[in-house]
C-alpha positions in Angstrom: 92.3 126.5 257.3 92.9 123.8 259.9 94.6 120.6 258.9 95.7 117.3 260.4 98.1 115.4 258.3 99.6 112.0 259.2 103.1 111.8 258.0 105.2 108.6 257.7 108.9 109.1 258.4 111.5 110.2 260.8 110.5 113.4 262.6 114.1 114.8 262.5 114.6 114.3 258.8 115.4 117.6 257.2 112.5 117.3 254.7 110.0 116.8 257.6 111.6 119.5 259.8 111.0 122.1 257.1 107.2 121.5 257.6 107.0 122.9 261.1 107.3 126.1 263.0 107.8 123.9 266.1 108.5 120.3 266.9 107.1 118.5 270.0 109.7 116.8 272.1 108.2 114.2 274.5 110.4 114.9 277.5 111.3 113.5 280.9 110.6 115.7 283.9 114.1 117.1 284.0 114.1 118.1 280.3 117.3 116.1 279.7 118.3 114.2 276.6 116.5 110.9 276.6 116.1 108.0 274.3 113.9 107.5 271.3 112.3 110.7 269.8 113.5 112.8 272.6 117.1 111.8 272.1 116.9 112.3 268.3 115.5 115.8 268.7 118.1 116.7 271.3 120.9 115.4 269.1 119.7 117.3 266.1 119.2 120.5 268.1 122.5 120.2 270.0 122.4 118.4 273.3 124.8 120.6 275.3 123.2 123.9 274.1 119.7 122.7 274.7 120.4 121.2 278.2 122.3 124.3 279.2 119.3 126.5 278.1 116.7 124.4 279.9 118.8 124.4 283.1 119.3 128.1 283.0 115.9 129.2 281.8 113.7 126.8 283.9 115.9 126.4 286.9 116.3 122.7 286.4 119.5 121.1 287.8 120.2 117.5 287.4 121.8 117.6 290.8 118.9 119.3 292.6 117.4 116.5 294.7 114.3 118.6 295.5 113.3 118.4 291.8 111.2 121.5 292.4 111.3 122.8 288.9 110.8 119.6 287.0 108.0 119.3 284.6 104.7 117.8 285.7 102.4 115.6 283.6 100.5 117.6 281.0 102.9 120.5 281.2 104.5 122.1 278.1 107.4 124.5 277.8 108.9 126.1 274.7 112.6 126.6 273.8 114.5 127.8 270.8 115.4 125.0 268.3 119.2 125.9 268.2 120.4 123.8 265.3 116.8 123.0 264.3 114.9 125.2 261.9 112.0 125.4 264.3 111.2 125.9 268.0 110.9 123.0 270.4 107.7 122.4 272.5 108.7 120.2 275.4 105.7 118.0 276.5 105.6 116.0 279.7 103.0 113.3 279.4 101.8 110.8 282.1 103.3 107.4 282.5 100.4 104.9 281.8 101.8 102.3 284.2 101.7 104.8 287.2 97.9 104.8 287.2 95.5 102.1 288.4 92.8 103.3 286.1 93.8 103.5 282.4 91.1 106.2 281.8 92.8 108.5 284.3 96.1 108.1 282.5 94.5 108.6 279.1 92.7 111.7 280.2 96.0 113.2 281.3 97.6 112.2 278.0 94.8 114.0 276.1 95.2 117.0 278.3 98.9 117.0 277.3 97.9 117.1 273.6 95.4 119.9 274.4 98.1 122.0 276.1 100.4 121.5 273.1 97.8 122.7 270.6 96.8 125.6 272.9 100.5 126.7 273.2 101.0 126.5 269.5 98.0 128.7 268.8 98.9 131.2 271.5 102.4 131.5 270.0 101.0 131.9 266.5 102.6 128.9 265.0 101.2 127.9 261.6 102.4 124.3 261.8 103.8 121.9 264.3 105.4 118.4 264.1 103.8 116.1 266.6 104.8 112.5 267.4 102.5 110.0 269.1 103.0 110.9 272.8 103.4 108.3 275.5 103.7 105.4 273.2 107.3 104.6 274.0 108.7 104.0 277.5 105.6 105.7 279.0 103.5 102.6 278.4 100.6 103.7 276.1 99.9 101.7 273.0 98.9 103.2 269.6 95.9 101.0 269.5 94.6 102.2 272.9 95.1 105.9 272.2 94.8 106.5 268.4 91.0 107.1 268.2 90.9 109.5 271.1 94.0 111.4 270.0 92.8 111.9 266.4 89.3 112.9 267.5 90.8 115.5 270.0 93.2 116.9 267.4 90.5 117.2 264.7 88.1 118.9 267.2 90.7 121.4 268.4 91.9 122.3 264.9 88.4 123.2 263.7 88.2 126.8 262.8 91.9 127.4 263.6 94.8 128.3 261.3 97.1 125.5 262.5 98.4 122.5 260.6 99.5 119.5 262.7 101.8 117.1 261.0 101.3 113.9 263.1 104.6 112.1 262.4 104.9 108.3 262.8 107.9 106.2 262.0 106.4 102.9 261.1 103.9 102.2 258.3 101.7 100.0 260.4 101.5 102.8 263.0 100.5 105.3 260.4 97.6 103.1 259.4 96.4 102.8 263.0 96.0 106.6 263.2 95.0 107.1 259.5 91.9 104.9 259.9 90.4 107.5 262.4 91.3 110.6 260.3 88.2 110.5 258.1 85.7 109.2 260.6 
């Protein structure tokens, strides 16, 4: 039975981490430890181990100026969780401010969500922990994306055996997404 659950809390709290077979890490193109949710997940997993793994497995080198193996917008890659009790799904979303047309950026953001759900289903995960993508330094707002994101997730989960725990840190943010959950 499919399910979309909005959870209020810190995505790397042990009680929340127990809920997921995988956690989604909003990444930078080089799959390096960043700020915000990315940094919190990296730190909980083990920064050195995770960065070493991504460099070796995906051929990403911080010193490679060609940046040939960096992640592109909408791309997802999966790694072990190391110190986490679940796998990590790296997701590279678009930066809203790099597009003249907001709809173009939003469509790419939604494609990123689609790729995450597809990857989770192909890998046979029963549950994933998903933050609101692109709403930090990538320039999207919760108000501008919530309705489309919730609609997409509900549609993709219909008839599938995947639970998505959509984890938001602030109560007011939870309400923004929650209002679209039952519409």
